[in-house]
N, C-alpha and C positions, 0 to 999 in steps of 0.2 A: 574539830571535823571528824565525823564518823559516818562510815558507809558500809552497808551490808553487801560487799562485793561478791563474796562467796555464795551467799544465798541467791543473789540475782544473776549468778553465772557470768560475771563480768569478764573473767579470764577467758572463758570459751568464746565470748563475743570478740575479744581482742584477737584471738587466734583466727577467727573467721575473717576479720578485717585485714589482718596482716598477711593472709594467705597469698595475696597478689602483689606483695612488695617485691621490687626488682633488685634491691640491694640488701646485704646483711645489715647495714646501718639502719636503713628504713624499717626493716622487719623488727630489729631490736627496739627501735624507738616506739613503734606502735604497740609492741607487747608491754612496754613500760609505761603506757598512758595510765593516768590516774585522774580522778576529779581535781580540778584546778582550784587554787585558793586565791589566785590573782585575777580579778575581773578583767583588767585590761589585756592580760595574756590570753584569756579565754576568747575575748572578742576578736583579737588579732588572729587566733587560730581559726575561728569560724569564718572570718573575713577572707583568709587565704584560700579556704575551700571555695567560697562563692566567687572569688576573683579567678581562680583556676578554671572553674566551670564556664564563666563568662569569656575568658580568654580563648578557650577552646571553641565555644559555640559562636562567638561573635567576631573574633579576630583570627581564628584558625591558628592560634599559637598553643603549642603543647610541647612536652618533653618526655623522653624515655631514656632509661639507663640500662645498659647491657654490658655484660662481661666485666662487672666490677666486683672486686673482692674487698673484704674488710681491711682497711689500711691502718688499723690501730697499731699493729706491730711495727709497720714501716715508720709511722709517725713517732713512735717511741724510740726507735733507733736513731732517727734524725735528732732527737734531743740529747743523744750521747755524743760527746765531742770525739772527733777523729774516727768514729765508727762509719763503716761503709755499708751501703745497701746492696743486696744481690740484684742482678739484672731484672728478675721477675718482680721484685718489690718496686724497683724504679719504674717499671712499666705500669704497675698497678696505680701508683701515684700519678703518673702522666695521664692515664686514661681518666681518672677521676677529675684531674684539673682540666683536661680537655673538655669533658662533658659539662663541667660546671661553667666554664667560660662560654660554651655554646648556649647554655640556657640564659646566661646573662645577656648575651648579644641578642637573643630572641625576645627577651622581655623588655629590654631597654627602650625600643620605640613605643611601647605601650605602658611606660612607667606611670603616667598620669592615670591611665585606665585601671591599673592594678598596683596601687602604691604599696600594699602589704607584701606582695610577691617581690616587688622591686627592692624593698627594704632587706629581704632575705639575701638577694644576690648582688646588691650594690657594692658590698665590701669586697667582693672577689676581685683581686687585682689583675687587670689584663696583662701585666708584666709576667705573669706565670707562663704565658705562651713562649717566652724566650727560653726559659729553662726546660719546658716540656718539649720544645722543638729540638733542643740539643739531644735529649734522651731518645726521641723517636728517630733522630738522624743517625745516632751511633749504635742503637740497639735494634736488632731484628725482632719481629713479633714473637719468635720463639724464645727469646732471652739471650741469644748469642750476640756477642759484640761484633759489629760489622768491621770488615777489613779497613774501611775508610775512616774508622773512628780516630785514627791518628796516623801520620806518615810512618812513625816508628813501627807501629803494629803491622802496617801494610808491608814494610820491608822485612820484618821478622817472618811473617807468614809466607812471603815469597821464598825466603831462604829455607824455611821448613819444607815447603813443597819440593824445592829443588833437592834438598838432602834426602827426603823420602824416595824421590825418584832414583837418585844415585844408589841409595842403600838397597832398594828393591832390585835394581838391575844387577848389583853385586851378588845378592843372594841367589837370584835366578841363574847367574853364571856358575855359582858353586853347585847348585842342584843339577845343572846339565853335566857338570864334570864328575859328579858322584855316581852316576849311573843307577844301578839296582839298589843302592842304599837309600834312595829317596822313597818315602811312603806315598806322598802326593806332591806333585809339583806346584805347591801353593805356598806363598810367603804368608806367614801368620804372625800373631803377636802373643807373647807371654811375658808377664811382669812388665808390661809397657815397653817391651823391646821386641824388635823384629827378629824372628827365628824361622828355621826350616824344619819340616817333619822328617825324621830319620827312623828307619826300621830299627827295632830294638836289637836285632841280630847284627846290625852293621854300625852300631854306635861308635865303635872305635875307628871307623873308616874316615869320619869327618871330624877333624879336630875343632874343639870349641867348648863353650860353656852350656851345660844342660840346664834347661829351665823347667823340667817336669815331664811327666808321661801322660799319655791319653788314658781314658777311663778303662780301656781294655788292656793297657800295658804294652800294646804292640808298637806304639809310636813314642819316640822320645823327641822333644823339641829342643833343638840345638842352635845356639848362637855361634856361628863360625868365627874363628879367630879374625878372619878378614873383615868381619862386620862389627867387631867390638868398638873400634874407634869411631866408626860412622854412627853407631847407636849412641855412643857417648855424646857426640856432637849434636845428634838429634835431641837428646835429653837436655842438653845445654840450651838449645834454641827454644824448647818448650818452656824451660824455666824463664827465659827472657820474655816469652809471650805471656806467661801468667803474670809476671811482674808488671808488664805494660797494661794488661787488662785490669789488674788491680788498681793501677794508677788512674786509668780512665774512669773506672767505677767510682773511685774516691772523688775525682773531680766532679762527676755528675752528682754525687751525693752532696758535696759541698755546695753545689749550685742550688740544690733543693733546700739545703739547710739554711742558706741565706734567705730563702723565701718561705721559711717554715710558718710564720704567722698567716701568710696568704693561703698556704696549703691547708692549714687547719680551718680557715674560713671556708674554703672550697669543700672540704670534707663535711663540715657541718651543714653547709647549704645543700649539698647533694642528699644527705640523710633527711633533712627537713623537706626538701622538694619531693623526694621519693615517698615519704610518709603522706604528704598532701595529695599527691597523685593517687596513692592507694586508697585514701579516703574518698576521692572523687570516683574511682572505679567502684567502690562499695556503694556509693550513692546511686550510681547508674544501675547497678545490678539489682538493688533492693528498692529502687524508686524512692530514695530518701531525699530529704530536704535539709537545708541548713537551718537549724532552729534559731528562733529569736529569743534572746535572754530577756525575760520580762522584768521591768522595773517595778511593776505594781503587784507582784506576787501572784500573777495569774498562771495557772497550769492549764493549757488548752492544747489538746491533741485532736487532730482531725484525721480519721481513717488510719489510725496508728496500727502497726503490725509488729509482732515480736520477731526479730531477725533470725534468732536461732530456730524458732518453730518454722519460719518460712524456708530457711535453708534445708531443714530436715524434710519438709514436705516436697521440696524440689528434688531432693535426692531420691526420695521414695518414688516420685513420678518418673525420674530418669531410670530407676531400676525396674519400673513396670509393676510395682506393688500397690500403687494407688492411681486413681484416674485423674485426680486434680492436684495441682501444686499450689493452689491459692488458699489463703486463710481469710477468715472473716475479720475485717478491720473493726476497731473500736474508736468511738469519738466521745469526748466528754470535756467538761471545763470545771476547774476548781478556782475559786477566788478567795481573797482574804475574808469576805463576808460569808460566802458559802464554801467552807473549807473542808467539809466532810461528805464523803459519798459511801453509803451502805449498799452493797451489792448482794442480792439474794437470788434465789432461783434453783433450778434442778442441779443435782449432782452431775459431775462431768459435763456441765454446760458451758464452762469457760470462765468461771469467776476468777480462779487462780491465774489464768492467762492474762486477764485484764490487769490484775495486780502486778504481775511480773513485767508486763509490757510497760506500764506506767513507770515502774521503778527502773528498769533497764534503760528505757529511753531517756529518763531524767539523768541517769549516770552518764550516758553517751553524750548528751548535750553539754553537761558541765565538764566533760573531758575533751571537748573540742571535736566531736564526731557528728556527722550528719545522722539524722534519725529517720527510720522508715515510716513516713507519714505523708499525708497530703499537705499538712501545715502543722507547725508546732511552735508554741510559746511556753517556755520553761523558766521558772525562777532560778536565780543563782543560789541553789540550795547549799547550806552548810552541813546538812545531814540528810541522808537517804537511808532509812532504817526499815528492815523487813523481818516479820515473823511469818515465815512460809514453810510448810512442810512439817514432818514429824521428826523431832530431835530426840526421840527416845534413845536412852543409852543404858544398857545393863551395867557396864563397867563403872559408869558414873552414878549409878543408882537413881536414874531419872526416868519417870514414867512419861507418857505423852503429855499429860496435863502439866506436870511439874517442869518438864523441859520447856514448854511454852511459857510458863510463868517466869522461869529463870531468864529466858531470853528477853521477855517484855520488861522485866525489872532492869536489865542492862540498858534497854532502849530508853526507858524513862530517865536514866541517869545521863545518857549520851546525847539525848535530843537537844539540839541547839537551833532555834529558828533563824532563818527560814528553813523548814525541814519538811520532808515527805515521809509519812509513816504508813506502812503497808501491813495490815493484819489479816491473815487468812484464818477463817473460822475462829474469830475472837471468842474466847471463853469456852472453847470446846474441850472435851475430855473429862467433864465432871457433870454433876447434876444439872439438867437443862435450866431450871429456874435460877440456880446460883450462877451457872455459867452465863446466862443471859444478863443478869444484873451486873456481873463482873465485866462482861464485854462492854455494856453501856458505860460503866464507870471509867474503864480504860480509854475508850474512844473519846469520851468527854474530857478526860484529863489532858490528853494530847491536844485536843482542840483548844482548851483554855490556855495551854502553853504556847500557842501560836503556830502549831504544826498543821499541815494539810494531811488529812487521813483518808485512806481508802481501805475499807474493811469488808470482807465477805462474811456471810452468816446464814444459818438456817433458823436462828432463834427469832421467835416472834417479838421478843422484847426489843431487840435492835431494830426490827422492822417498824415497830410502833414508835421507837425513838426518832427514826428518820421521818415517819409520817407526821408526827406531831410538832416537829421543829422545822419552821420554814427555811432555816439556814442550813439544814442538812438535806443532801440530795439522796432521794430514794432511787435505786436502780436495780435492774434485774437482767438475767440472761434468759433469752427466749427459749421456750420448749414447745415443740409441736405436738399437741395432744393426739393428733390424728396418726402421725407416723411414730409417735413415742421416741422421737429423736431430737436432740438439741440442735438449734440453728446457730448457736454461738453469737447471736446478735445481742449487743448491749442496748437495753431499753432504759432511757432516762425518765425519771419521774414516776416510776411504777415498781412496786415491790413484786417479787415473784414467789410462786409456790415451789416448794422443794421437790414435789413429785417423787418422793423417795420410794413409795410403793410401786409406782409405774417403772421407775428405773430398775428396781429389783426384779420386776417381772421381765424387763428387757434383757437382763443379764442371766435369765434362766432359772429363777426361783420357782418352785412348783406352784401351780395355780391354787391348790388347797391352802398352802402357806399364805399366799397373797390374800385369799378370801378371809382367812382368819385374822390377818393383820388389819383388813378393812373393818371387821367387826369390832376389833379391840380399840380402834381409833376413837378418841374422844369426839363427841358430837360437835362441840364448839370448834375443835381443830378441823373436823371435816368441813364445817360451814366456812371457816376461814380459808381453807385451801380451795374450796369451790368458788368462793368469792374472788380470790386472787386469780383463779383460772379464767373466770368470766371477764374480769377486768383486763386481763391480758388479751383475751379474744377480742374484746371491744376495741382495745388500743390497736391491735393488729389490723382490724377491719378499717378503722379510721385512717391508719397509715396507708393501707392499700388504696383507700378511696382518694387520699391526698395525692398519691403517686399517679393514679389514673387521671385525676383532674389536671395535674401538671402536664402529663403526656398529651391530654386533649387540648390544653391551652397552647402547647407548643405546636401541635398539628394545625390548630386554627391559625396561629400566627404565620406558620409556613404557607398555609393556603392563601391568606390575604397578601402575603409578600409575593406569592406567585401571580396573583391577580394584578398587583401593581406593576410587576415586570411585564406582564402580557399587555396591559393597557399602555404602558410606555412604549412597547414595541410597536403596537398598532398606530399610536400617535406619530411615531417617527416615520412609519411607512406612509401614513396619510400626508405628512408634510413633504416627504420626498416626491410623492405623486403630484401634489400641488405645485411643487417647484418645477417638476418636469413640464407640466401643462403650461405654467406661466412662462417658462423659457421658450416653449414652442410658440406661444402667442407673441412674445417679443420678437422672436425670429421672423414670424410672418409679417409683423408690422415693419420690421427693418427691410425685408425683401420687397414688400409692396411699395413702400415709400421710395426705395431706390428705383424701382421700375417707373414710378410716376415722375420722379425728378429727371430720369433719363429722357423722358418724352418732351421735356421743356426745351425750347430752342433759345430763349433769352438767356445769355451767359450769366449776366448779373443776377437775375432772378434765380437761375439754376444754382449759382454759388450760395446765394442767400438761403435757399431752401435746403441745400445740402448741410449747411451749418446748423440750421434749425433742426434737421433730422438727427444729426449726431448729438446735439444738445438734448433733444427730446428723449433719445434712446438712453443717454447717460443718466438723465434725471429719473427716467422710469426704472432703470436698474438700481439706482440709489434708493428710490422709494420702495422697491421690492425688498432689498436687503434690510432696510430699516423696519419694514412691517413684519418681515419674517423673523427678525430678532426680538420683536415685542411679544410678551406673553399673551396668549389668548387670541392672537390675530390669526385668522384662518383664510382670509381672502382680501385682496386689495380693494374690492368693491365696497368694503365697510367704510373706508375713508371717503368714498365719493358722496355719501349722503350726510356727512357730518357737517353741521353749520360751522363756518369759520369766518374770519374777517370781522370780528366784533370791534366796537369802538375802542376797547382797551388795547387792541393791536395797532392802532394808528399812531403816528407821531404826535407829540404834544401840541404841535402847531397846526394840526389838521382842522379844517373847518367843521368837522363832525363833532368836535368837542363842545360846540355850542348847543347841541341838542341830541336826543337819542336817534340812532340810525339802526335800521334793521340789518341783521347779519347777512353777509353775502352767501348765496346758494347757487346751485346750478340753474341757469336760465336768467340770472339777474343781469340787468343792463348796467354797465360800468363805464367810467371814463378812465382811459389809460393815462400814463404819465406824460405822453406826448400829445394829449388833447383829443384823441379819437374815441368814439363810442363803440363798444363791442358787447358781445353776449358771452357770459361765463359758460363754458362747456364742461369743465372738469376742475375739481379742487383737489390739491395734494399738499397737505401740511401748510407751508407758508407761501405756496405759489399757486397760480391758477392758469388754466388754459383758456384764452379768450379768442373768439371768432370775430374778426373785423373785416367785413365784406367777404371776400373769398380767401382771406389770409388768416391763418391761425398763429398766435404767438403766446409765449409764456411770460407772465408778469408776476412780480412779487405782490402779495396781498396788501402790503403797506403802501404800495403805489397806486392801488385801485380805489376809485371813489364811486359810490352809487350815482348813476347819472342824474337822478332827480335832486339829490342833495347837493351835487356839485353845481347844478345850474344856478343856485341861489348865491353861490360864492365864487362863480367863475371869474377868473382874473389872474394876473401874474402873481405868483406866490412861490417862494423858494424856502425849503427847509434848511435851517442853519446847519452847516457842517456835513451836508449829504449831497450827493450828485442829484441835480434836479433840473427841470425846465425853468427858464427864467424869462425876463423881459425880451421883447423882440429886438432883432438887430436892425432890420430895415423894412420889415413888413409887419403889419399889426396883427395878422392872424396865422403866420406860418413859420416864424423864426423861433430858435431855441438855443440854449447854451448848457454846457456841462462844466461844473466846477470840480477840478481834480486836486486842488491845493490840499496838502496834508496826506495825500495818498502815496503808497509805495507803487513802484512800477508794476508789480504783480496785481495789485488791486486796480490800478489804473487800466491795465489791459482788459480786464473783464468789463469794467464800467464803460470804457471807450468803445469796445467792440459792440456791446449791447446798444449803446447810444447811437452809433452810426447805423446799425440795422433798423432801429426804430425810426430814425429820421428818414431813412430811405423809404420805409413802408408808409410813413406819413407824408411823403412827397414834399419834404422840406428842401428848398433850393440851397440853403446854406445854414451852417451851424457855427457856434463859437465855443471853443474849448479853452477854459481858463486854467493855466498851469502855473502861473506865477513866474518869478525870476529865480530865486534860490540859487542852487549850485548849477542849474542848467540841465541836470540829469533828466528830470521829468519832462522838460521842454524837448530835449533831444529825442526821448523815447516817443513822445506824442508825434513829433514830425516824422520819425522813422515809420511809426505804425500807420499814419495817414497816407504817406507816400506809397505804401505797398498795399493799400486797401482797394479792393475792386470797385467799391461804391463811391470812392472819392475822386473827383475830377482834378482839383488842384487845391493847394493850401497857401496861406500867406499870413503874416503877422496881422493882428487887428489894428485898426486905426488908433491914433493916440487917444481919442476920446472914448474908445471902447476897450482899453487895456494895453495898447501898444504891444511891446515884445512880451508882455506877461500873458497874452492870449493869442490864439491862432484861429483864423477863419478857414473853414473847410467848405468848398463848394461840392455839392452832391451831383452824381450822374443821374440824369432823369430820362 
């Protein structure tokens, strides 16, 4: 494994990434990143970044670390038997464990969504909370041991306070009795003992032990004889306090020592999670993506940007020294078949930036970092080698050319495929013809060795090498001839002119020197340069035209989309208007029919017509809903002229199957199911509205027969398994029956109600309803229904020869 980390400024990149780390451990881990040799570890590192982004954006799960110090020393002390940690170090470890357990609890509900992150925190033992809880309970945030840390400590501190109070009062009494000998009536401390300030001139007036003088020498600090024993007792209590505190700290340390493996896991998890979060912050700032590690050897970068250059431009923009903080991105693809790209074009046009961008982003990807690009596929390189810049060294006796050759020689030895080789100005620093030939040979050697190569050049030999080999990509950096400024755009498939003379003029070379240079330029070189410039111009115009056509296509698509939306809106408005008008029509029908029915005096007829009105309104509403839900239907009237009632709609035992019958239409004469002839006034799907005399009724199309066809087959006929009219009961031309056997009560109610209404309108004196024996439920329902019907006079079981208790005779009101 060999990588040109220094040439590609990988260390500067790591400093940029690690800048936002929240913990010393995470910062140190990021600075220590290097290209990985384990493919599985690399994929896990990249997966952790992707999962963290998804957790934040989709699940609103995130973590942050604050107030954490490096716990390395504390962990090292825990590994030493019988060693105690200071309070501050105990608090450091407790904070780390607390925050680690918090992240574990936050990630646990989403462990299936983020398995890599869960793997990092899963091993953190929740039992650490017990040890951490004891520390936070016994230690104050500033590191002091709380009085409640133990009953003994609380007792000792109570005695200390009482002893201080007694000692202070004793010294104040001495000062009051000493009069002018006292410098200031303040009890102070010297050598950790309570003393009083005595004027130097009166030092003999107060007996005791002198503990020193003030800086001016005017005051001597004396411990009176009366206070010596009290001070001694105070020191004794302080010793007890220190021993009790040491015991408490040792117990807390032992508690952590027992959980040392879990603490090490927590520290490792916090360091890793902080590093991952810092990578995510870098990705957000630089609009970076998690790269895909390609298995097929493809290097594909879309809108790639050099992060160090971007950070530098952003800083310049913030300082107000430049107007823009954006860089021109580059896009290109190298494969195993087309593994070489030769970049030509103007000086200072961005060729070296493309090389450094490709190299640095490749190093970032195989080190587990997001890369600043719109999309990225990068192979798992074993080598990323670069010869960029001038390595001239006087001390090493190396010229520009020899330093390049020395570096390339090392690269030839170190190259191990899959590898990426970056050559800036291959063959430069010597005779152009020799340098060109040497550059072609070096590039081709790396290519045959299985490496992917990106080389920049001004040599025509390398340009021709790329132009003549279909497996070598010719590329150039764009130069605007009008403004004499580089655009920094990478153009694929086109060699570029160096425009050296124009660049020299832009940098201030005198015009007479420029003119002389043009005269001295070889004619063939001039023609080649002019050809390349024309080719670049044509390519730019074609690209501009493509962009304009794409914009026009998008504008046209948006226009048509707008028309579709407008048409849909108008159609909705039209349907709403139609629905409103239809609702008004139905409402008018309902109001007029009610008024007509109210004018009828015959109660039975009035009830009959009220039922017919309600049924007609319900059917009309259903028909409207059905037609409004059908595509392309704009008015109910369309159904009124549609032929219905063809032979195929009739039951199989219909007499019409013996010959063709014309379809029913409005105005047709029909024979109803109870034997009366009427005229069809309206057709609606499988029903028709028939006028019989002055009475209108609704009838299913299956029960209607054309009057002419029916005359030839008129006679008693019953369809098997369906309610129908049958043989007469006691009159040859006016009797009917209804067969309900096999029907449910819900089905029977509809058929029976309709049958009674039709019998009444047909002036039938009596009817027979066949309900069978069965469980008796259908019979009881029929009797209950007929007894409460306004059109039925009386009911009775049929005679034995007409069904007995399996049928019921109903006499109609006439």
